[in-house]
N, C-alpha and C positions, 0 to 999 in steps of 0.2 A: 526389157528390164531398165534400160537407160531411160526410156520414156517415162516409166513409172517414177523414177527418181526425180526427173525434171518436174513432173506434175506435183510431187510433194513439196519441192522446194518452192515452186510457184504458190502453191496453197499456203505455205508458211509465211511467205513474204506478204501475201495479201492479208493474211490473219494479223500480222504485226503492224501493218499499216492501219488496218482497221481499229485495232486496240489504241494506237496512238492518236488517232482522230478522235475517238470516244473520250480518251483521257483529256486531251486539250480542251474538248467541249465543256467536260464537268469542271475543269480548272477555271475556265473563263466564267462559267456560271456561279461558281462559288465566290469568286473574286468580286463579280458584279453584285452579288447579293451582300457582301461584307461592305462594300463601298455604299450601297443603299441603306444598310442598317446604321452605319456611321452617321450618314446625312440625316437619317431620321432622327436619331438620338440628339444631334446638335440642334436641329430645328425645335424639338420638344423642349430641350433645355432652355433654350432662349425664351421661348413662349412661356415657360413657368416662371422665369425671372421677370418678364414683363408683367404677367398677371399679378405677381407677388408685391410689385411696387404700389399697386392700387389698393392694398390690404390697410387696415388701421393698426397703428402701433400704439401701444400703452406703455406709458412712461411711468417708472416707479421711482418714487423720491423716498430716500431713507433719512429718516430723522434720527439724530443722536440723542439718546435720553441722558438727561441730567441725573447722573448716579452720585452726586456728592451727598455726603451724609451730613445733615445739620444737627448738630448736638445741641441739646437744651442745656445752657449753663444754669445751675442752680445757685443762686446767691446765698452765701452763709448767713445764717441768722445773726443778728446783732447781739452781742454780749450784754447781759443784764447791766445795769449801771453800777458801779461800785458803792460799796457802803459808805456812808459818810465818815471821814476820818474822825478819830477821837479829838476832843478839844485839846489845844496846845496848853501847857501848864503856864501859869502867870510868869512873866519875866521878872526876876527879882530887881527890886529897886536899889541902886548903888548908894542912894542917899542914907538907907537904913543900915548900911554896913558899919559896925563899930571897930574902928582901927585899934582901939585900946584892949581888944579881947586878948585873953592868954594864948600864947603859943603852944602848939602841941609838940612835945619833945619826942623824937624817934630815935632811939638808941641803935647801933650797929649790931648785927647778929654775930655772936661769937664763933669763930671757925678755928679748929684744932687741926694742924698739919702734921703732928708727930705720928708716925707710923711704926709700930713695933713688930719686928719680925724675928721669928725664932725657927729652928729647925736645921741649922747648919748652913744655910745659904744667906747670902747678902747682896744687896744690889751693887754695892761698891766693892772695890778691891781691898780684901782684908787678908789676914794671915789665915792659912789652912791648907789641909792635905788634899790631894785630888779625889773627886767623888764622881762615880757614875751618874750620867743624866739620862742616856738613851743606850739601851742593849737591844739588839736585833736578834731573833732566833735564827739559826741557819736553816736552809732548805735541805730537807732529807734527800740525799743523793738516790737517784732512781735504781742504779744497780745495786746499791746496798739494801733498798727497800724491796727489789724483786728477790733477793737472796734471803730476806728476813734477816739480815745482819743487824745486831745492835752494838752499841759501845759508847766510847767517849773519846775526846780529843782536846788536848791543852795547847792553846796558842799563846806565844809570848810577843809583845809589842811594846812600843815606846808612846807614851802620851805627850803630846807636844804641848808647848805653852798656849796654843789656841784651844786645846782640848780634843784634838782630832787624834786619829791613830797613824802611827808611821811605822814601816819595816815588820808587819806581822810574819811570824814564823811558827812552824809546827814543831813542838817538842816531840821528837820521833819516839823515844822510849816511853811516852805518855799519851799515845794514841794507838787504839786497838786495831785500826785498819787504815790503809792509804786511801780507801775510797772516801773517808771523812776529811781529808787534807783540804782540798778546794773549798768546800762548802764551810769549813770552819773559819778558813782565812777571809773568805768573802763576807762573812758575817761580822768578823771582828773588825773590818774596815769601815763598818757603818755605825760603830760606837761613837758616843759622844761623852766627854768628860768635863768637869769643872776642874781647870788645871790647878796644880800646886802653886801657892803663892807663899814666897819667902821674901821678908823685907819690902813687900809691896810689889814684888815683881814675879810674874808668872814664870816658872821653870818647867823644863821637861822632866818626865819621869820614866827612865828605862826599866826594862825587866818586868813589866807588868804582865800577869798571866790570867788567863780566863779558861775555864773548862766547859766544853760543850758536851752535852750528854744526848746521846741518840738512842731513843726508844720508840718501838711500834706499839701504839695503843689500839687495841682492837675494840 
């Protein structure tokens, strides 16, 4: 049995050596073939370059086209010659003037500056009572308008010597609702009057009243 084992081991070793020799031989053959192939490629490439030098080369010359556009300039037609001017009138001769001719008399135009004005106003300061010039209607209060509330309001104020309004107040027992107070006072402040004039001097007029009526017009 031991002899059989030794024989098998010797066979295995001889088989391994044989495979190793065969592998080395194939490797050397492949390597030699690769080197030969590389040398062949290098030689053929150099030969192709040398043969290519003897070929004919064709040169191309590219010319640039002149693409500038030349526009034809049209000359405008000459205008027709102007018509002949009318003949000049003869120049008067100074020798024929008669210095003894009668002169033409031109009278001045009459102008009237009197202006008559009537109707209670005058441009100057004269005697007279105060007169309203500008009265502004009040703005209907929004709350009163939403409620459908109508009525009136009396405002008392002083007309100054300049015709403006000073110290407007609402007469409480002559106003139907407090909603009309502010709108009435604001409207009264915008009034303008011709002041009262006494002895050529404008004076103030206190206690002047104005009634504002509020009505909803549908």
